[in-house]
GUMI-378638 format. One record per residue: y, x, z of N, C-alpha, C in turn; residue in three letters. Coordinates in pm, whole numbers. Each point is the difference from the previous one (the first is absolute). Layout:
Y  X  Z  Y  X  Z  Y  X  Z  Ala .
...
// end
This chain:
9018  16409  12104  -110  13  -77  -126  -27  136  Met .
-48  -140  -25  -99  -46  120  -106  138  17  Ala .
-37  41  120  -85  69  31  -113  -64  17  Ser .
-155  49  -92  -109  -48  48  -41  10  117  Arg .
-39  -128  90  -55  51  107  -154  71  -21  Ala .
-40  68  110  -104  112  -15  -118  -113  99  Lys .
-105  51  -79  -89  -103  99  -66  78  133  Pro .
-19  -88  98  -45  47  116  -123  18  -14  Thr .
-28  119  65  -170  52  71  -29  -124  120  Ala .
-156  -2  -2  -91  -75  88  -85  111  11  Arg .
-56  -4  86  -114  54  49  -142  -106  44  Thr .
-109  45  -81  -119  -116  65  -64  62  120  Asp .
-82  -28  21  -98  -14  110  -81  119  -7  Lys .
15  84  -101  -99  137  19  141  88  24  Asn .
101  -47  -49  110  161  51  90  21  -185  Gly .
-86  -43  -70  43  29  -138  137  -107  -38  Lys .
67  50  -40  146  -58  -62  -22  -57  -119  Gly .
64  -142  -23  30  -64  -160  138  -53  3  Gln .
2  -3  -92  124  -84  -29  27  -101  -1  Ala .
134  -23  112  -23  -167  -19  91  -42  -110  Lys .
-70  -136  -59  39  -65  -80  -64  76  -142  Gly .
-130  98  -7  -50  52  -134  -127  -139  0  Thr .
-53  -14  -94  -87  -81  -25  -165  81  -20  Arg .
-122  -38  19  -122  42  25  -27  -35  -152  Arg .
-47  142  -65  -49  7  -112  -102  -181  -46  Arg .
52  -49  -97  -135  -134  -9  -132  45  -41  Ala .
-33  -43  83  -224  3  7  -15  100  106  Gly .
81  67  76  -59  100  111  15  -96  114  Ala .
-71  66  74  -62  -53  101  112  -40  126  Pro .
27  -40  82  78  -6  135  -102  146  82  Glu .
137  21  70  -85  70  106  -79  -13  86  Glu .
-127  36  42  -141  -74  93  -75  -130  -55  Gly .
12  -23  -126  -16  -123  -72  -157  60  -98  Arg .
-97  -7  67  -123  30  -82  -3  -66  -180  Ala .
-35  80  -61  -29  -22  -167  -186  -33  -40  Val .
-3  -86  -13  -139  -56  -30  -22  111  -143  Lys .
-150  86  82  -22  64  -152  -51  -72  -112  Arg .
51  67  -132  2  -48  -114  57  -98  -37  Gly .
70  -63  94  85  -133  -56  155  56  -14  Val .
41  14  -111  197  30  15  21  -86  96  Pro .
138  104  46  90  -67  121  68  -124  -65  Ala .
46  28  -185  67  -92  -22  -13  -117  -18  Thr .
-207  -46  -39  -5  -97  -29  -68  -68  128  Arg .
5  40  142  -28  -81  106  99  -8  84  Arg .
23  -120  51  91  -54  108  31  79  90  Arg .
122  34  48  57  108  104  -100  -77  94  Ala .
14  -135  64  -125  -3  140  -117  -92  -58  Asp .
-45  70  -85  -155  -58  -25  -78  86  112  Ala .
-97  -36  94  -105  41  75  -96  92  -97  Pro .
-59  110  42  -43  90  -30  -187  -47  -14  Leu .
-112  8  -83  -96  -50  27  -63  75  70  Ala .
-74  -61  79  -69  96  97  -180  -3  23  Ile .
-82  44  -37  -153  -50  0  -32  -81  137  Glu .
-76  -101  -72  -33  -116  109  -173  108  40  Gln .
-47  11  121  -120  27  108  -53  -76  74  Lys .
-109  -20  5  -49  -48  104  -28  98  150  Lys .
115  -63  107  -14  87  112  -135  -41  42  Pro .
1  192  62  -186  23  42  -45  -114  51  Pro .
99  -112  121  -75  -37  57  -92  -133  -99  Ala .
50  -37  -71  -83  -99  -87  -88  94  -70  Ala .
-35  94  -23  -129  127  -95  -93  13  131  Arg .
37  1  112  -116  -23  142  -32  -101  -17  Ile .
102  -116  -8  -62  -133  34  -137  -20  -93  Ser .
3  15  -174  -64  -38  -71  -136  92  17  Gln .
34  120  43  -127  72  -7  -103  -68  177  Ile .
62  -37  108  -37  -79  65  -49  -72  -49  Gln .
23  -71  -57  -55  -173  -85  -99  46  -66  Val .
-40  109  -75  -110  41  -94  -76  59  100  Leu .
-22  26  125  -56  90  91  -50  -143  42  Asp .
61  -78  54  -49  -128  72  -49  -51  -94  Arg .
-27  -26  -138  -58  -59  -88  -178  89  -19  Ala .
35  118  -7  -139  39  -17  -69  -2  107  Val .
60  -1  124  -81  -16  164  -50  -126  -55  Arg .
64  -84  -31  -52  -102  28  -116  -69  -118  Leu .
-24  96  -109  -92  26  -90  -115  32  19  Leu .
-12  90  121  -82  79  54  -85  -58  142  Glu .
118  -81  21  -109  -59  121  -39  -147  -74  Ile .
31  -30  -69  -102  -151  -78  -130  91  -81  Leu .
3  114  -62  -78  83  -94  -126  -28  111  Ser .
50  21  170  -175  14  66  -16  -45  91  Arg .
82  -182  -50  -29  -113  126  -70  -109  -152  Ala .
-76  -94  38  -38  -103  -72  120  -104  28  Asp .
77  -58  27  126  -55  -28  52  -33  183  Gly .
153  23  -45  43  -3  182  113  -59  -19  Leu .
28  -81  76  82  -106  12  208  107  18  Thr .
60  -85  -39  161  57  62  26  74  91  Leu .
10  -57  84  -7  30  144  -126  148  38  Ser .
-120  -23  -49  -95  117  12  44  108  -78  Glu .
82  27  -108  19  56  -96  168  66  56  Leu .
65  -57  43  136  43  40  -43  59  174  Ala .
-87  -44  50  -15  76  99  -97  170  -26  Glu .
-61  -47  -85  -63  181  -47  56  60  -62  Glu .
117  -22  -92  109  59  -65  114  24  136  Ala .
-3  -62  114  120  50  46  114  -65  -45  Lys .
13  -107  -87  115  -21  -42  10  -168  27  Leu .
110  -45  18  102  -126  16  -92  -88  -90  Ala .
-30  -119  57  -83  -98  -117  108  7  -87  Pro .
111  -35  -10  108  -49  -109  -19  106  -105  Ser .
-12  120  73  45  119  -108  -192  -26  -79  Ser .
-75  9  122  -121  7  -94  12  -105  -127  Ala .
22  -127  43  -33  -91  -103  87  8  -105  His .
160  34  -11  28  71  -117  -17  100  -96  Arg .
-90  85  63  -39  94  -70  -137  -61  -80  Ile .
-43  -81  61  -148  -68  -38  33  -69  -139  Leu .
97  -58  66  18  -95  -123  40  88  -95  Ser .
94  104  2  13  55  -168  -137  74  -21  Ser .
-71  42  42  -115  49  -11  -100  -89  -65  Leu .
-8  -140  36  -86  -108  -93  77  -28  -97  Glu .
106  39  -61  92  -19  -102  -54  73  -154  Ser .
-64  90  64  -55  104  -48  -138  6  2  His .
-68  -139  57  -129  11  10  -71  136  60  Glu .
48  49  88  -75  122  90  -39  -98  125  Leu .
59  -82  50  -63  -58  120  -31  -185  -38  Val .
-88  -67  55  0  -138  -12  -41  -51  118  Arg .
96  -141  58  -41  -59  121  -100  -136  -30  Gln .
-82  0  73  -113  -142  -18  96  -97  73  Ile .
58  -95  -62  70  -149  144  94  78  -28  Gly .
34  -145  67  188  81  32  35  63  103  Lys .
-71  -2  92  21  53  129  -124  87  44  Arg .
-107  9  -100  -101  89  -11  -35  120  23  Gly .
-80  65  -52  -43  158  31  111  76  -127  His .
5  93  3  33  88  -107  -112  132  -66  Trp .
16  38  -87  -155  57  -75  88  75  -136  Leu .
-37  81  -11  25  85  -72  -34  -66  -167  Ile .
103  18  -86  3  -57  -112  -65  29  -132  Gly .
-26  -49  -118  -115  59  -102  103  107  -49  Val .
168  13  -52  112  109  -28  -60  168  52  Asn .
-52  -31  125  -24  137  115  -131  48  -100  Ala .
-122  -84  -1  -135  91  -86  48  20  -85  Leu .
49  -54  -85  72  15  -129  60  170  -18  Arg .
71  19  100  36  118  53  -93  111  -8  Ile .
-52  -62  130  -105  83  39  -92  43  -103  Gly .
-66  -70  -70  -49  -8  -110  27  135  -105  Ser .
140  -10  -36  -1  106  -105  -51  166  72  Ala .
48  1  136  -51  137  63  -150  5  0  Tyr .
-67  -100  20  -142  14  -18  -60  41  -159  Leu .
80  -66  -88  -46  23  -127  28  170  -82  Arg .
92  65  89  10  113  -46  -68  101  105  His .
-111  -75  114  -29  85  63  -145  -15  3  Arg .
-191  107  8  -59  -79  11  -115  15  123  Gly .
-79  -62  25  -97  61  169  4  110  -20  Leu .
-99  86  -81  -10  106  -4  157  127  41  Ala .
60  -24  -123  112  53  28  127  -1  140  Glu .
-11  -102  81  37  -43  113  -64  114  106  Ile .
-172  -39  -30  -73  43  94  -14  141  9  Ala .
54  89  -123  -69  103  10  79  110  145  Arg .
98  2  -41  84  78  125  -45  -15  164  Gly .
-35  -129  -6  -34  -21  160  -173  26  37  Val .
-62  -8  -148  -156  60  19  58  153  -5  Met .
85  114  -59  14  91  26  -1  51  185  Arg .
106  -79  6  54  7  148  -108  -18  79  Arg .
-58  -105  -60  -136  -2  120  -95  118  6  Leu .
-19  71  -145  -164  109  9  55  115  69  Met .
157  47  -33  66  91  49  14  25  151  Glu .
42  -147  110  -60  -14  133  -155  -14  45  Glu .
-90  -30  -89  -138  18  92  -62  83  -70  Thr .
4  51  -147  -60  81  -30  -109  -43  -81  Gly .
-12  -126  -49  -104  -27  -75  10  -98  -89  Glu .
-98  -85  -89  40  -26  -96  31  -178  -16  Ser .
100  -6  -92  44  -132  52  42  -63  -128  Val .
-92  -144  9  -43  -73  -142  78  -163  3  Asn .
55  -33  -117  -12  -172  -62  -87  -42  -41  Leu .
20  -79  53  -104  -110  -110  52  -161  -5  Ala .
-75  -80  -66  -4  -117  -51  -158  -90  -9  Val .
34  -136  3  -101  -67  31  -34  -15  -189  Glu .
-113  -45  -46  -23  -72  -76  -138  -81  -17  Asp .
-35  -58  -71  -117  -78  35  -148  86  -3  Glu .
4  124  -23  -120  93  53  1  54  113  Lys .
147  25  84  -12  53  119  138  61  -30  Gly .
37  168  0  138  34  43  -15  86  -80  Val .
120  15  -48  15  124  -117  132  91  65  Val .
-45  159  6  77  83  32  101  -3  -134  Phe .
182  -4  13  53  41  -63  99  88  68  Val .
6  91  51  77  104  0  -6  71  150  Ser .
-52  157  1  -86  89  151  112  104  -19  Glu .
-1  11  109  115  177  83  -138  68  30  Val .
-45  103  -23  -124  72  8  41  114  131  Glu .
-73  -38  109  8  98  102  -31  158  -45  Ser .
67  108  36  -25  115  -35  -105  97  43  Arg .
-58  -73  109  -131  48  87  -140  2  -125  His .
-62  138  -7  -85  -23  -110  -86  -92  14  Pro .
-49  -22  116  -121  -137  10  43  -124  41  Ile .
79  -101  -93  80  -95  -6  -44  -109  -11  Arg .
64  -148  -25  -75  -128  -30  73  -1  -154  Ala .
-89  -29  -118  103  -36  -125  -54  -149  -49  Phe .
111  -47  -52  11  -91  -53  44  -8  -169  His .
-59  25  -131  52  -5  -49  78  -127  -62  Arg .
178  -8  -61  43  -113  -41  -146  -86  -154  Pro .
25  -141  55  -105  -65  -88  -94  0  33  Gly .
-65  70  129  -140  -27  65  -27  -132  87  Ala .
-104  -17  21  -18  -160  96  -61  29  136  Arg .
5  -26  64  -48  -71  127  -23  -149  39  Ala .
-142  32  102  -18  -187  8  79  -26  116  Ala .
17  -147  0  105  -44  123  -64  21  96  Leu .
-120  -31  74  -54  4  100  -20  165  77  His .
-33  70  -130  -26  115  69  90  103  -25  Ala .
192  -23  27  88  77  -27  105  27  71  Ser .
88  17  37  121  -30  156  59  -136  -103  Gly .
35  48  -162  102  -15  -64  -31  -155  32  Val .
-135  -16  -86  -78  -114  -38  29  -108  128  Gly .
-38  86  69  -24  -95  166  143  -62  43  Lys .
143  128  -44  93  -86  64  81  -68  -80  Ala .
-33  17  -150  23  -178  -77  -65  -90  68  Leu .
-154  45  -14  -49  -175  12  -3  -41  182  Leu .
102  72  108  36  -33  97  113  -105  0  Ala .
97  76  -78  173  -33  -64  -63  -195  -36  Ala .
-119  -7  -26  21  -111  -116  18  -104  122  Arg .
3  -155  -28  -17  -96  79  -125  -60  39  Pro .
-35  -46  99  -109  -6  -2  -117  -115  -89  Ala .
70  -112  -16  -70  -41  -133  -74  80  -107  Ala .
136  39  -26  -8  105  -139  -94  124  37  Glu .
-19  24  120  -64  158  2  -141  -56  62  Arg .
-9  -153  9  -175  -12  -44  -32  -52  -128  Ala .
111  -11  -78  -137  -38  -98  40  139  -103  Arg .
75  67  45  -13  123  -59  -126  99  39  Arg .
-68  8  117  -101  36  62  -103  -51  -31  Leu .
-6  -150  -51  -175  -46  -71  -9  32  -152  Lys .
69  73  -101  2  69  -48  0  156  -43  Arg .
-21  5  181  -16  149  -25  -171  39  12  Leu .
-49  137  -44  -91  38  -15  21  170  97  Glu .
-58  -73  131  16  137  81  -81  70  -2  Leu .
-21  76  -70  -19  191  -36  -39  56  141  Glu .
-115  29  20  24  130  119  -10  93  -94  Arg .
55  80  82  37  161  -63  -55  112  87  Phe .
66  -66  167  -75  133  52  1  -99  138  Thr .
-102  82  130  -28  -103  79  118  -50  98  Pro .
89  19  -32  147  -39  65  71  -109  -85  Asn .
-29  -38  -129  11  -101  -46  -13  -150  32  Thr .
93  -70  -15  -24  -148  84  -62  -76  -104  Ile .
-116  -87  26  -64  -59  -143  -4  -176  67  Val .
40  -24  114  19  -120  78  96  -62  -51  Asp .
-2  -134  -73  177  -45  7  30  -37  93  Ser .
-95  -33  155  80  -77  93  29  124  68  Glu .
-68  123  41  104  84  15  116  99  -78  Gln .
4  -51  -149  64  79  -57  114  -75  55  Leu .
27  -152  5  137  -112  27  14  34  142  Leu .
-75  79  139  21  34  72  83  106  27  Glu .
-30  96  -101  90  158  -19  74  -79  -69  Glu .
61  -63  -101  106  -26  -70  71  -104  59  Leu .
-28  -10  112  87  -97  153  61  97  47  Arg .
-103  104  100  86  113  47  94  64  -95  Arg .
-15  27  -149  122  77  -41  75  -89  -55  Ile .
33  -132  -10  95  -57  -9  108  14  114  Arg .
-108  -24  157  83  23  105  85  100  42  Ala .
-68  134  -51  26  111  47  110  74  -124  Arg .
43  -48  -130  55  54  -70  -88  121  -115  Gly .
-88  29  37  -86  87  -83  -114  70  -14  Trp .
-29  37  -94  -198  -42  -12  -13  161  15  Ala .
-134  19  22  -82  110  8  -161  -35  -116  Leu .
34  142  -72  -155  -3  -59  -60  128  82  Asp .
-107  -54  91  -22  105  38  -160  54  1  Asp .
8  87  -106  -126  53  -65  -39  -97  -63  Glu .
43  -119  -75  -57  -146  -31  -55  70  -122  Glu .
74  25  -103  -15  38  -126  -56  165  -39  Arg .
90  130  43  -76  106  2  -41  41  186  Thr .
-132  76  -42  -12  62  205  108  97  -48  Leu .
53  -4  125  57  138  27  144  -11  -56  Gly .
61  -127  -6  173  11  -63  41  -111  80  Met .
92  -10  27  86  -141  72  121  -10  -82  Arg .
26  -145  42  152  -64  -164  42  -60  149  Cys .
129  -45  36  93  -68  57  90  -89  -114  Val .
23  -123  -4  66  -21  -88  109  -146  74  Ala .
100  -37  -84  74  -103  40  36  -97  -104  Ala .
-2  -92  -13  100  -134  -108  177  55  23  Pro .
-11  -63  -169  162  18  -77  1  -137  -90  Ile .
121  -54  115  -4  -123  -64  169  -32  -39  Tyr .
-47  -113  -140  125  -18  -35  96  -76  26  Asn .
77  -84  -56  115  -80  56  -29  -128  35  Glu .
-73  -79  -16  -129  -77  53  -59  38  124  Phe .
-71  94  40  -14  47  82  -191  -19  -1  Gly .
6  71  -173  -112  -2  -31  -69  138  -37  Glu .
-157  43  55  -5  139  -26  -52  33  -95  Ala .
78  73  -103  -10  14  -166  -22  179  -4  Val .
-45  61  84  -84  153  25  22  27  127  Ala .
-132  152  34  -1  58  124  19  112  -30  Ala .
56  98  131  32  133  -9  -143  62  93  Ile .
-55  116  -15  -80  56  62  22  180  27  Ser .
-47  5  74  -26  123  77  -112  24  5  Leu .
-59  106  -27  -143  27  -4  -43  191  -24  Ser .
-118  -13  120  -27  176  -9  -129  12  82  Gly .
-89  107  5  -66  44  87  -3  -79  142  Pro .
-106  -50  18  -45  -70  183  41  116  75  Ser .
-16  138  -30  22  89  85  164  16  13  Val .
46  -47  -95  156  12  41  70  -135  28  Arg .
-80  -82  -25  77  -150  26  -129  -38  140  Leu .
20  73  75  -68  -42  106  43  -147  93  Gly .
-100  -59  81  58  -153  48  116  48  72  His .
-34  95  98  166  65  81  158  -67  -96  Asp .
-12  77  -147  81  -19  -57  75  -114  -74  Lys .
-92  -89  10  -3  -137  -88  111  -86  91  Leu .
44  1  70  91  -67  41  151  30  -58  Ser .
17  172  8  129  16  -77  -23  39  -134  Arg .
-67  45  -54  -37  -50  -148  36  -122  -37  Leu .
-49  -117  44  3  -134  -52  141  -54  60  Ala .
105  42  8  134  -25  74  66  48  -114  Leu .
-50  116  -43  98  32  -124  -66  -50  -90  Leu .
-81  -34  -29  -71  -41  -147  111  -167  -21  Val .
-8  -60  121  85  -93  48  104  -24  -41  Arg .
57  114  26  119  0  17  90  31  -160  Gln .
-109  85  -72  16  49  -161  -2  -101  -51  Ala .
-94  -142  21  -11  -132  -61  98  -32  35  Ala .
79  -34  88  113  -63  35  87  0  -105  Gln .
31  166  18  141  91  -94  -57  -22  -124  Gln .
-100  -34  -89  -75  -62  -131  2  -147  15  Ile .
19  -61  47  25  -191  24  130  -25  -32  Thr .
76  109  83  189  -6  25  21  0  -152  Gly .
-66  159  -58  91  18  -143  -52  -141  -84  Gly .
-86  -59  10  -37  -98  -123  74  -107  50  Leu .
52  13  110  82  -137  2  -92  -131  92  Gly .
-98  31  70  -67  -38  -3  -30  -28  193  Gly .
-108  -90  60  16  -6  137  -128  -65  23  Lys .
-58  87  160  -119  -45  22  64  -124  100  Ala .
-162  -56  -1  -36  -149  38  26  32  151  Pro .
110  -151  44  7  35  173  -119  -38  65  Gly .
-2  -13  129  -127  -43  54  9  -95  6  Arg .
66  -83  -44  -47  -157  -13  -76  -90  -135  Asp .
27  127  -81  -27  -63  -115  -209  23  -6  His .
-5  -86  -87  -107  -72  4  -155  110  94  Glu .
-13  -47  63  -167  30  69  55  183  -15  Asp .
78  14  46  57  167  34  -49  1  162  Tyr .
// end
């Protein structure tokens, strides 16, 4: 009777024995072969590649962030200028002109920038205004100014006021009071004369020359103290000095014993829409302190202007 041949053993690479001639169980994975989770091996071809999640390499993500940073930088530069050529814009942004042009073209397609003429100047686009206006809709002048006013009061110890102009003069809309028992006080809603208040003179001085002259013609220059300016020519000269240095002084012109330093606040068109003032007794606001106090008031006005999305007119502005 013929004897049955015994299967011979073979050793795999891990040293484990496997009977030669024996078959692998149907559906079992081959040694060393990965199986895709959740998919039965019997339904997947033995040589089918595994699915691998496709991720963008880190370098690509960094490149996208760099492009965004450059686009924002170009918008910021354009927001401070009245139009720049491509070469001027690229130089200030420290970009190659070709890179700057690609970014500008993309921004132009979204109306965030615009170009006047084929090789003309680049300007901020109308959609940038729409986006900026969304911020302004949610913040009012008094709200934006409040924190700045409080810091100015804490730094100087004197009362700080915010005022706007109307047909009858100026109206105080907000105040942060000094903690001193003797202090200046202007209740919100109170009025003051344009020609005899720091805020009034600051707003008058910020107007273009022709408009300023027309406004003065309608004013009744009432005298409140011996220091009140009631001569129109003298007042015009005072307004020119105010416009040149950027701040106004009420030197006991409304109330004897009280001084006030004020500076204008501007909107996005470079128009004065309000003024901020620092007021207190003349004995505490001595002439030797005015330069320092005026600097602080001007800085506060600039911060509020920035919060409004505004800008002060440049030195080349009409009659500056």
